[in-house]
C-alpha positions as CSV (number, residue, x, y, z in Angstrom):
1,X,128.8,105.8,137.8
2,X,129.8,107.8,136.9
3,X,131.2,104.4,136.1
4,X,134.0,104.3,138.5
5,X,132.7,100.7,138.7
6,X,132.9,100.0,135.1
7,X,136.0,99.9,132.9
8,X,137.8,103.3,134.0
9,X,139.2,105.1,131.0
10,X,138.7,108.8,130.6
11,X,137.7,111.9,132.7
12,X,135.2,114.3,131.5
13,X,136.6,116.9,129.1
14,X,139.9,115.4,128.6
15,X,141.5,115.2,125.1
16,X,143.0,112.0,124.2
17,X,143.7,110.0,121.1
18,X,140.4,108.2,121.6
19,X,138.6,111.5,121.8
20,X,140.4,114.2,119.9
21,X,139.5,117.9,119.8
22,X,137.7,117.3,116.6
23,X,135.1,115.3,118.3
24,X,134.2,118.1,120.7
25,X,133.9,120.5,117.6
26,X,131.3,118.2,116.0
27,X,129.5,117.9,119.2
28,X,129.3,121.6,119.4
29,X,128.0,121.9,116.0
30,X,125.3,119.1,116.5
31,X,124.1,120.7,119.8
32,X,123.7,124.1,118.1
33,X,121.6,122.5,115.4
34,X,119.3,120.9,117.9
35,X,118.4,124.0,119.9
36,X,116.2,126.9,118.9
37,X,118.2,129.5,121.1
38,X,122.0,130.2,120.8
39,X,124.3,128.1,122.9
40,X,125.9,130.5,125.4
41,X,128.3,127.9,126.9
42,X,129.4,124.2,126.9
43,X,131.4,123.0,129.8
44,X,132.4,119.6,131.4
45,X,129.6,118.5,133.6
46,X,130.9,115.3,135.3
47,X,133.5,112.7,135.3
48,X,133.0,109.2,134.1
49,X,135.3,106.2,134.3
50,X,134.2,104.9,131.0
51,X,134.9,106.6,127.6
52,X,131.7,108.6,127.9
53,X,131.9,112.4,128.5
54,X,129.2,114.7,129.8
55,X,128.9,118.5,129.1
56,X,126.4,121.0,130.3
57,X,124.9,123.1,127.6
58,X,123.7,126.5,128.6
59,X,121.2,128.7,126.6
60,X,119.5,131.8,127.7
61,X,116.5,129.9,128.8
62,X,117.7,126.6,130.2
63,X,120.4,124.0,130.4
64,X,120.9,120.5,129.1
65,X,123.3,117.7,129.2
66,X,124.9,116.3,126.2
67,X,126.5,112.8,126.4
68,X,129.4,112.2,124.2
69,X,129.8,108.3,123.6
70,X,132.2,107.5,120.8
71,X,130.4,104.7,118.8
72,X,133.6,102.6,118.6
73,X,134.0,102.6,122.3
74,X,130.4,103.0,123.7
75,X,127.0,101.9,122.7
76,X,124.1,104.3,123.4
77,X,121.4,102.0,122.9
78,X,121.4,100.3,126.3
79,X,121.3,103.8,128.0
80,X,118.2,104.6,125.7
81,X,116.6,101.3,126.5
82,X,117.1,101.5,130.2
83,X,116.0,105.1,130.2
84,X,112.6,104.2,128.8
85,X,112.1,101.4,131.3
86,X,112.9,103.8,134.2
87,X,110.6,106.6,133.0
88,X,107.8,104.1,132.5
89,X,107.7,103.5,136.3
90,X,108.1,106.9,137.3
91,X,111.9,107.2,138.1
92,X,113.3,110.6,137.6
93,X,115.8,109.8,134.9
94,X,117.0,112.1,132.3
95,X,114.8,112.7,129.3
96,X,116.1,112.2,125.9
97,X,115.5,115.3,123.7
98,X,117.6,114.5,120.7
99,X,119.8,111.6,119.7
100,X,122.6,111.0,117.0
101,X,123.6,107.5,117.3
102,X,125.9,107.7,114.3
103,X,128.1,110.2,116.2
104,X,127.2,108.9,119.7
105,X,125.6,112.2,121.0
106,X,122.6,112.4,123.2
107,X,121.0,115.7,124.3
108,X,119.4,115.0,127.7
109,X,117.5,116.9,130.4
110,X,119.7,118.4,133.2
111,X,119.2,117.0,136.6
112,X,121.6,119.5,138.2
113,X,125.1,119.3,139.8
114,X,124.3,118.5,143.4
115,X,125.0,114.8,144.1
116,X,123.7,112.8,147.2
117,X,127.5,112.6,148.2
118,X,127.8,116.5,148.5
119,X,124.7,116.6,150.7
120,X,124.8,113.6,152.9
121,X,125.4,114.0,156.6
122,X,124.1,112.8,159.8
123,X,121.2,115.4,159.7
124,X,120.2,114.8,156.0
125,X,120.5,111.2,155.6
126,X,117.1,110.1,156.8
127,X,115.3,112.4,154.4
128,X,117.6,111.8,151.4
129,X,117.6,108.0,151.8
130,X,113.8,108.0,152.3
131,X,113.6,109.5,148.8
132,X,116.1,107.1,147.3
133,X,114.2,104.1,148.9
134,X,111.0,105.3,147.3
135,X,112.9,105.6,144.0
136,X,114.3,102.1,144.4
137,X,110.9,100.6,145.0
138,X,110.1,102.1,141.5
139,X,113.3,100.8,139.9
140,X,112.6,97.3,141.3
141,X,109.2,97.4,139.6
142,X,110.7,98.2,136.2
143,X,110.6,95.7,133.2
144,X,113.8,93.5,133.4
145,X,112.7,91.5,130.3
146,X,115.8,91.0,128.0
147,X,118.3,92.8,130.3
148,X,121.7,91.1,130.6
149,X,121.4,88.4,133.5
150,X,123.7,88.9,136.5
151,X,124.7,85.3,136.1
152,X,127.5,83.1,137.5
153,X,129.8,84.1,134.6
154,X,129.5,87.9,135.3
155,X,129.6,87.5,139.1
156,X,132.7,85.6,138.8
157,X,134.5,87.8,136.5
158,X,133.9,90.7,138.8
159,X,135.3,89.0,141.7
160,X,138.4,87.9,139.6
161,X,139.3,91.5,139.4
162,X,140.1,91.4,143.1
163,X,142.7,88.6,142.6
164,X,144.1,90.0,139.3
165,X,144.3,93.7,139.9
166,X,144.5,94.0,143.6
167,X,146.2,90.9,145.1
168,X,148.6,90.2,142.2
169,X,149.1,93.6,140.6
170,X,148.5,96.1,143.4
171,X,150.0,94.1,146.3
172,X,152.4,92.0,144.2
173,X,151.3,88.8,145.9
174,X,151.3,85.4,144.1
175,X,149.0,83.0,145.9
176,X,150.2,79.6,146.5
177,X,148.0,76.8,145.5
178,X,146.2,76.4,148.9
179,X,145.4,80.2,149.0
180,X,144.2,80.3,145.6
181,X,142.0,77.4,146.2
182,X,140.5,79.0,149.3
183,X,139.9,82.2,147.4
184,X,138.2,80.5,144.5
185,X,136.1,78.5,146.8
186,X,134.9,81.6,148.5
187,X,134.0,83.2,145.1
188,X,132.0,80.2,144.2
189,X,130.0,80.5,147.5
190,X,129.4,84.1,147.1
191,X,128.2,83.6,143.5
192,X,125.9,80.8,144.6
193,X,124.5,83.0,147.5
194,X,123.7,85.8,144.9
195,X,122.0,83.4,142.5
196,X,119.8,82.1,145.5
197,X,118.2,85.4,145.8
198,X,115.0,86.3,144.0
199,X,115.8,88.5,140.9
200,X,114.6,91.9,139.7
201,X,115.7,94.9,137.7
202,X,119.1,96.0,139.0
203,X,120.4,99.5,138.4
204,X,124.0,98.2,139.4
205,X,125.3,101.5,140.6
206,X,122.9,102.9,142.8
207,X,125.0,105.1,145.0
208,X,125.6,108.6,146.1
209,X,127.6,109.8,143.2
210,X,124.7,108.7,140.8
211,X,121.8,110.2,142.8
212,X,121.2,113.9,142.3
213,X,119.4,116.2,144.8
214,X,116.6,117.9,142.8
215,X,113.8,120.1,144.1
216,X,111.0,118.0,142.3
217,X,111.0,114.1,142.1
218,X,114.1,113.7,144.2
219,X,116.5,111.9,143.5
220,X,117.5,112.2,140.0
221,X,118.9,109.0,139.0
222,X,121.9,108.6,136.6
223,X,124.4,106.2,135.2
224,X,122.1,103.1,134.8
225,X,123.1,102.0,131.3
226,X,124.6,98.8,132.8
227,X,121.3,97.6,134.3
228,X,120.9,93.8,134.6
229,X,118.4,91.2,135.9
230,X,120.0,90.2,139.2
231,X,119.6,89.8,143.1
232,X,117.0,92.0,144.9
233,X,119.5,93.3,147.5
234,X,122.1,94.5,145.1
235,X,120.9,98.1,144.7
236,X,120.1,98.5,148.4
237,X,123.6,97.4,149.5
238,X,125.1,99.6,146.8
239,X,123.3,102.6,148.4
240,X,123.9,101.8,152.1
241,X,127.3,100.3,151.9
242,X,128.5,103.1,149.6
243,X,132.2,103.0,148.5
244,X,132.2,106.9,149.3
245,X,130.3,107.4,152.5
246,X,130.1,105.2,155.5
247,X,127.4,104.7,158.2
248,X,127.4,102.8,161.4
249,X,126.3,99.1,161.1
250,X,123.4,99.5,163.3
251,X,122.0,102.3,161.3
252,X,122.5,100.5,158.1
253,X,120.7,97.3,159.5
254,X,117.7,99.5,160.5
255,X,117.5,100.9,157.0
256,X,117.8,97.5,155.5
257,X,114.9,96.2,157.7
258,X,112.8,99.2,157.0
259,X,113.2,98.9,153.2
260,X,112.7,95.2,153.2
261,X,109.3,95.6,155.0
262,X,108.3,98.3,152.5
263,X,109.3,95.9,149.5
264,X,107.4,93.0,151.2
265,X,104.3,95.1,151.4
266,X,104.5,96.0,148.0
267,X,105.0,92.4,147.0
268,X,108.3,93.1,145.5
269,X,110.3,91.0,147.9
270,X,109.2,87.7,149.3
271,X,108.1,87.6,153.0
272,X,111.3,86.3,154.7
273,X,112.8,87.3,158.1
274,X,115.3,89.9,158.8
275,X,118.1,87.4,159.3
276,X,117.7,86.1,155.8
277,X,117.6,89.6,154.4
278,X,120.7,90.7,156.2
279,X,122.4,87.5,155.1
280,X,121.5,88.3,151.5
281,X,122.6,91.8,152.0
282,X,126.0,90.9,153.6
283,X,126.9,88.2,151.1
284,X,125.9,90.2,148.1
285,X,127.9,93.0,149.6
286,X,131.0,90.8,149.8
287,X,130.9,90.0,146.1
288,X,130.5,93.7,145.3
289,X,133.3,94.8,147.6
290,X,135.7,92.4,146.0
291,X,134.7,93.8,142.5
292,X,135.2,97.4,143.8
293,X,138.5,96.8,145.3
294,X,139.7,95.2,142.0
295,X,138.2,98.0,139.9
296,X,139.6,100.8,142.0
297,X,143.1,99.1,141.8
298,X,142.8,98.8,138.1
299,X,141.7,102.4,137.8
300,X,144.9,103.5,139.4
301,X,147.3,100.9,137.9
302,X,146.0,101.0,134.3
303,X,144.4,104.4,134.0
304,X,146.5,106.7,136.4
305,X,143.3,107.6,138.4
306,X,144.7,107.9,141.8
307,X,141.5,109.5,143.4
308,X,140.0,106.1,144.0
309,X,142.7,104.7,146.2
310,X,141.6,106.6,149.3
311,X,138.2,104.7,149.1
312,X,139.7,101.1,149.1
313,X,140.3,101.0,152.9
314,X,136.6,101.9,153.4
315,X,135.6,99.0,151.1
316,X,138.0,96.6,152.8
317,X,136.4,97.5,156.1
318,X,133.0,96.6,154.7
319,X,134.3,93.2,153.2
320,X,135.9,92.1,156.4
321,X,132.8,93.0,158.5
322,X,130.6,91.2,156.1
323,X,132.4,88.0,155.8
324,X,133.3,87.9,159.5
325,X,129.8,87.4,160.4
326,X,129.2,84.0,158.5
327,X,131.2,80.8,159.4
328,X,131.3,79.6,155.8
329,X,133.2,82.8,154.9
330,X,135.8,82.2,157.7
331,X,138.4,80.7,155.2
332,X,138.2,83.8,153.1
333,X,138.4,86.1,156.2
334,X,141.5,84.2,157.5
335,X,143.0,84.3,154.0
336,X,142.7,88.1,153.9
337,X,144.0,88.3,157.4
338,X,147.0,86.3,156.4
339,X,147.7,88.5,153.3
340,X,147.4,91.5,155.8
341,X,145.5,93.5,153.1
342,X,144.7,96.3,155.7
343,X,148.2,97.1,156.5
344,X,149.3,97.0,152.9
345,X,147.1,99.9,152.0
346,X,148.8,103.3,152.3
């Protein structure tokens, strides 16, 4: 997530007080001790918005990815646990070749450097999403026992990021009592709508920057360590209402209906009508969009990562489209219009 939708701290390969150069030296020594062939090169492989860093390791015969997750900042065990769950149902996740939990180093198989985002266009979308839907059907079959619940407290904390980091800190707006009451009432309705859905294994960041185009077993699936037991539409909307690429509403609805039919035939989803499915999708989406807007604002204000600012208007568009379709969301729609959030985004 690439966890642009997690805490947002460090870009791959950067040195900082939290990850000094000595750590990279130790990583190089450990990698060399793991491999039979000499290491030709170690280079940054991707960016991540957490404290994790990823490097591509090249030998004469093959390449690997090494994860650097400082134990005082990141815990590798959820990644290892979720990896096993996904591999067990046939998802093309990285395989773990070696691990050093004391240091926070993992040596992984390399799923390449071509993301869905880099390849998605009007011509490629049908084929790429067909593969992503097949992988998602596998993901939704995965064992969710013991995963953190996507419960009311977590849903609420995520939406509060919108109020704290976007409205108050980014826009500099202090809500008066009636406005705050309307916002919090909407949060409560969105949390209740999410919890009313059937539950399954949720990747939590199933989108175009975390899916890799690979020749066999497409797609390669990354950044799933924050998986939870949550609403069945969450990963589908993460994919189709991606913060980084937008599609016409009509095309999205067609994909949602097609996927829901497949999931119902597989008995992963209950047999409900398309109106119910789209309602689940839209209201779950509204919760996620509020979170994303808050997180992207925090990544800029706290962590100096300006590259996420350009994506906020797209997500605001998703939010207004979704809540504008449901009468119970009209107070939130009106509030956001009164705050004039579209015009306040540069």
